[in-house]
C-alpha positions as CSV (number, residue, x, y, z in Angstrom):
1,M,-0.1,-0.5,0.2
2,E,1.4,3.2,-0.7
3,S,2.4,6.0,1.4
4,P,-0.6,8.8,1.7
5,L,2.9,11.5,1.9
6,L,4.3,9.6,-1.3
7,I,0.6,10.3,-2.5
8,G,0.4,13.7,-1.6
9,V,3.7,14.4,-3.2
10,A,2.7,13.0,-6.8
11,V,-0.2,14.8,-7.1
12,L,2.0,18.3,-5.9
13,A,4.4,17.2,-8.5
14,C,1.6,16.6,-11.5
15,F,-0.1,20.1,-10.3
16,G,3.3,21.9,-10.4
17,A,3.5,20.1,-14.2
18,L,0.4,21.8,-15.1
19,V,1.2,24.5,-13.7
20,I,4.6,24.6,-15.5
21,L,2.8,23.4,-18.9
22,F,0.4,26.8,-18.8
23,F,2.5,29.2,-17.8
24,V,5.7,28.3,-19.7
25,V,4.7,26.4,-23.3
26,L,1.2,26.9,-23.6
27,K,1.5,31.0,-22.4
28,P,0.8,33.2,-25.5
29,T,3.3,35.0,-26.9
30,T,2.7,39.1,-26.1
31,G,3.6,41.4,-28.7
32,T,6.3,44.3,-28.8
33,I,3.4,47.0,-28.7
34,P,1.5,47.9,-24.6
35,L,-2.1,46.0,-24.4
36,D,-3.4,49.6,-24.1
37,R,-2.2,51.0,-27.7
38,R,-3.0,48.1,-29.4
39,R,-6.4,47.6,-28.1
40,P,-8.9,50.8,-30.0
41,K,-10.4,53.0,-27.3
42,G,-13.6,52.3,-24.9
43,S,-13.3,48.4,-25.4
44,S,-13.1,46.4,-22.2
45,P,-10.3,43.9,-22.2
46,E,-11.8,39.9,-22.3
47,N,-11.5,38.0,-19.2
48,S,-10.7,34.3,-19.2
49,S,-13.1,32.0,-17.8
50,L,-11.4,31.2,-14.2
51,S,-12.1,35.5,-14.1
52,K,-15.4,35.7,-14.2
53,V,-15.9,32.8,-12.1
54,S,-13.9,34.4,-9.3
55,Q,-15.5,37.9,-10.0
56,T,-19.0,35.9,-10.0
57,L,-18.2,34.0,-6.7
58,V,-16.9,37.3,-5.5
59,D,-19.9,39.1,-6.5
60,N,-22.3,36.9,-4.7
61,V,-20.0,36.9,-1.6
62,E,-20.4,40.2,-1.5
63,R,-24.3,40.6,-1.4
64,A,-24.6,37.7,1.5
65,L,-22.1,39.6,3.4
66,G,-24.0,43.2,3.1
67,K,-22.8,46.3,4.2
68,S,-21.4,45.0,7.6
69,G,-18.9,42.7,5.5
70,G,-19.4,39.9,8.3
71,P,-16.1,38.4,10.2
72,F,-13.8,40.5,8.1
73,N,-15.1,43.8,8.0
74,R,-13.7,47.1,6.3
75,D,-12.4,48.1,9.1
76,L,-10.2,45.7,10.7
77,L,-8.7,45.1,7.6
78,Y,-8.1,48.1,7.3
79,N,-6.7,48.6,10.3
80,A,-4.3,45.5,9.7
81,G,-3.0,47.1,6.2
82,V,-4.4,44.8,4.7
83,K,-5.9,46.1,1.0
84,L,-8.6,44.1,-0.3
85,T,-12.4,44.5,0.3
86,P,-14.1,42.3,2.7
87,A,-15.6,40.2,-0.1
88,D,-12.4,39.1,-1.3
89,F,-10.5,38.7,1.6
90,T,-14.0,36.3,3.2
91,V,-12.9,34.4,-0.6
92,L,-9.5,34.4,0.0
93,V,-10.0,32.6,3.6
94,A,-12.4,30.2,2.4
95,V,-10.6,29.0,-0.4
96,G,-7.7,28.0,2.1
97,S,-9.9,26.6,4.7
98,V,-11.0,24.4,2.0
99,L,-7.0,23.7,0.9
100,L,-5.5,23.5,4.2
101,G,-8.6,20.9,5.6
102,F,-7.5,18.5,2.1
103,L,-4.2,19.2,2.7
104,G,-4.6,17.6,5.9
105,A,-6.7,14.9,5.5
106,L,-4.7,13.6,3.0
107,F,-1.2,14.0,4.5
108,I,-2.6,13.6,8.8
109,N,-6.1,12.1,9.1
110,P,-9.5,13.4,8.0
111,V,-10.2,14.4,11.3
112,I,-7.3,16.9,11.8
113,G,-7.9,17.5,8.3
114,I,-11.7,19.1,9.8
115,L,-10.2,20.7,12.6
116,L,-7.5,22.5,10.3
117,G,-9.9,23.4,8.1
118,A,-12.4,25.2,10.7
119,A,-9.0,26.5,12.6
120,A,-8.0,28.7,9.6
121,P,-10.5,31.5,9.8
122,F,-10.2,31.9,13.9
123,L,-5.9,32.1,12.9
124,T,-7.2,34.8,10.3
125,R,-8.4,36.7,12.7
126,L,-5.3,36.0,14.9
127,V,-3.1,37.2,12.9
128,L,-5.1,40.5,11.9
129,S,-5.2,41.5,15.1
130,I,-0.8,40.8,15.3
131,R,-0.8,43.0,12.1
132,T,-2.9,45.8,14.1
133,D,-1.0,45.4,16.8
134,K,2.3,46.0,14.9
135,R,0.6,48.8,12.6
136,R,-0.5,50.5,15.4
137,G,3.3,50.0,17.3
138,K,4.3,51.7,14.0
139,F,2.2,54.9,14.3
140,E,3.6,55.3,17.6
141,A,7.1,54.9,17.3
142,Q,7.1,57.7,14.2
143,L,4.8,60.0,16.3
144,I,7.5,62.0,17.2
145,D,8.8,62.5,14.3
146,T,5.1,63.5,12.9
147,I,4.5,66.3,15.9
148,Q,7.9,67.7,14.3
149,M,7.2,68.1,11.0
150,L,4.0,69.8,12.2
151,I,5.1,72.4,14.8
152,G,8.1,72.9,11.8
153,G,4.9,73.7,9.0
154,L,3.1,76.2,11.8
155,R,6.2,78.0,12.4
156,A,6.8,78.1,8.3
157,G,3.2,79.9,8.4
158,H,0.8,77.2,6.9
159,S,-2.6,76.2,8.1
160,I,-2.7,73.5,10.6
161,M,-4.7,71.0,7.6
162,R,-1.5,72.1,5.3
163,S,0.5,70.8,7.7
164,L,-1.0,67.7,8.2
165,E,-0.9,67.4,4.4
166,A,2.6,67.3,3.8
167,A,3.8,65.8,7.5
168,G,1.6,62.8,5.6
169,L,3.5,63.0,2.3
170,E,6.6,62.8,4.2
171,S,5.9,60.4,6.6
172,D,6.2,56.8,6.2
173,A,3.0,54.2,6.3
174,P,1.3,53.7,8.4
175,T,1.3,57.5,9.3
176,S,1.0,59.2,5.9
177,E,-2.1,56.9,5.1
178,E,-3.7,58.0,8.3
179,L,-2.5,61.6,7.7
180,L,-3.9,61.8,4.3
181,R,-7.5,60.5,5.5
182,I,-7.6,63.0,7.9
183,V,-7.3,65.6,5.2
184,N,-9.8,64.0,2.5
185,E,-12.1,63.8,5.2
186,T,-11.9,67.3,6.6
187,R,-12.2,67.9,2.6
188,I,-14.8,66.5,1.7
189,G,-17.0,68.1,4.7
190,K,-15.8,66.4,8.4
191,D,-15.6,68.2,11.1
192,P,-11.1,67.8,11.9
193,G,-11.7,67.3,15.2
194,Q,-13.6,64.5,14.5
195,A,-11.7,63.4,12.2
196,L,-8.5,63.6,14.2
197,E,-10.3,61.7,17.2
198,E,-11.7,58.9,15.2
199,T,-7.7,58.4,14.0
200,A,-6.9,57.9,18.1
201,Q,-9.6,55.7,18.2
202,R,-8.8,53.4,15.3
203,M,-5.0,53.4,16.1
204,G,-5.9,52.9,19.9
205,S,-3.0,55.7,20.6
206,E,-4.0,58.3,23.4
207,D,-0.9,60.4,22.3
208,F,-2.6,61.3,19.3
209,G,-5.5,61.2,20.8
210,W,-3.6,64.6,22.8
211,I,-2.7,66.2,19.9
212,G,-6.1,66.0,18.0
213,Q,-7.7,67.5,21.5
214,A,-4.5,70.6,21.3
215,I,-5.7,71.0,17.6
216,Q,-9.5,71.1,18.7
217,I,-8.7,73.8,21.7
218,N,-6.5,75.6,19.1
219,R,-9.2,75.8,16.9
220,E,-11.9,77.2,19.2
221,V,-9.7,79.6,21.1
222,G,-6.7,80.3,19.2
223,G,-3.1,80.8,20.5
224,D,0.3,79.5,19.5
225,L,-0.4,76.1,18.2
226,A,3.5,75.1,17.5
227,E,4.5,76.0,21.1
228,V,1.6,74.1,22.4
229,L,2.6,70.8,20.3
230,E,6.2,71.4,21.4
231,Q,4.8,70.8,24.9
232,V,3.1,68.0,23.7
233,A,5.9,66.2,22.0
234,G,7.9,66.9,25.7
235,T,5.3,64.5,27.7
236,I,5.2,62.3,25.2
237,R,9.4,61.5,24.7
238,E,9.0,60.9,28.5
239,R,5.8,58.4,28.0
240,S,7.7,56.9,25.6
241,E,11.1,56.5,28.1
242,I,9.0,54.9,30.3
243,K,7.3,52.6,28.2
244,G,10.6,51.4,26.6
245,Q,11.5,50.5,30.4
246,V,7.9,48.6,30.7
247,R,9.1,46.7,27.7
248,S,12.9,45.7,28.9
249,L,11.1,44.6,32.2
250,S,8.4,42.6,30.5
251,A,10.7,41.0,27.9
252,E,11.6,38.1,29.9
253,G,8.3,37.0,30.5
254,K,7.6,37.5,27.0
255,M,10.6,34.9,26.0
256,S,9.2,32.4,28.8
257,A,5.9,32.3,27.3
258,I,7.7,32.1,23.8
259,V,9.7,28.8,25.2
260,L,7.0,27.5,27.0
261,M,4.5,27.7,24.0
262,G,7.2,26.3,21.5
263,M,7.8,23.6,23.6
264,P,5.0,20.7,23.5
265,V,5.8,21.7,19.2
266,A,9.3,21.2,19.5
267,V,8.7,18.0,21.8
268,A,6.1,16.6,19.6
269,L,8.0,17.2,15.8
270,I,11.5,15.6,17.9
271,L,9.3,12.6,19.0
272,S,7.5,12.1,15.4
273,I,11.2,11.5,14.1
274,I,12.3,9.8,16.3
275,N,9.5,7.4,16.9
276,P,6.6,7.7,14.7
277,T,4.8,4.8,16.3
278,Y,4.3,6.5,19.4
279,M,2.8,10.1,17.8
280,K,0.7,7.8,15.6
281,V,-0.9,7.0,18.2
282,F,-2.6,10.7,18.4
283,V,-3.2,10.5,14.7
284,E,-5.0,7.4,13.6
285,E,-6.9,6.9,16.8
286,P,-10.6,8.5,17.9
287,V,-8.9,8.7,21.6
288,G,-5.7,10.2,20.4
289,N,-7.6,12.9,17.7
290,I,-10.0,14.2,20.9
291,M,-6.8,14.3,22.8
292,I,-5.5,16.7,20.3
293,A,-8.4,18.9,20.3
294,V,-8.2,19.2,24.1
295,S,-4.2,20.0,24.4
296,A,-5.1,22.6,21.0
297,A,-7.6,24.3,23.4
298,M,-5.5,24.6,26.5
299,F,-2.5,25.6,23.8
300,V,-4.4,28.3,23.4
301,I,-6.3,29.6,26.9
302,G,-2.8,29.1,27.8
303,G,-1.0,31.6,25.1
304,V,-3.7,33.9,25.8
305,W,-3.4,33.5,29.6
306,M,0.8,34.5,29.2
307,S,-0.1,37.2,26.8
308,R,-2.6,39.2,28.6
309,T,-0.2,38.7,31.9
310,V,3.2,40.1,30.3
311,K,1.4,43.0,28.5
312,I,1.2,45.8,30.7
313,K,-0.9,48.7,30.1
314,F,-0.6,52.6,31.7
């Protein structure tokens, strides 16, 4: 009887051969003239059958999700820095879940495959959460430079909106994206104070909230906004120093959490190499599958508990 691993490798090899055949041998030759110059004006490009099917699927998913966007709504994707619509991302996650479940059932066990397919959306939400935290961290790290650019623009005689636009054009993402979004929302009629407050809430930045409050107060009562922002920048620098000390003190706890989370996985991989028959019990027997499911649930609970323990807010 052939091994499932060998069968899977053969299937993947055949699929790779078909891909190479299509893209290398059967690939249509393209001329040296750009396509937009060869096509008459007003005519739309002819979509392939695969593109039409995928577009139809995306359109149906978009109608089914409605304005809410489903579990992967527009705000969640934007905060994570994903440049996809909720319908496109939902279809992508669904295809990934089916593929992961199929590979798990093929190489390991049908029950494990079902569990992997069901866990794919939750893993995707976890990845989006990590990307969101990383994006917010970059925004916080760029905040001092942002204030300095705002102060420079104000002292050069520009308005606050012009200074925000200039800072957005000169900054890196995600600061550039957020500042230019504030400017664009203000241009279409939104109150600047509300746009600044929504940005602070979206990025989870109390420091940027102070900047928004300073700008809003200056718009109402006047005064030297550059001097006020200079004092706010000093306060933010002191808070950043304290945050750095807290990160250094909590680094040991984070490393301990990483070691404790990685040790069971490493032990399982080593045992599967040294003694495969010992690990087959967890894959082939129903009791072993239940133990793996319970262990995975406890693994997630322990990981969340340790992450909350080492994450200090002040």
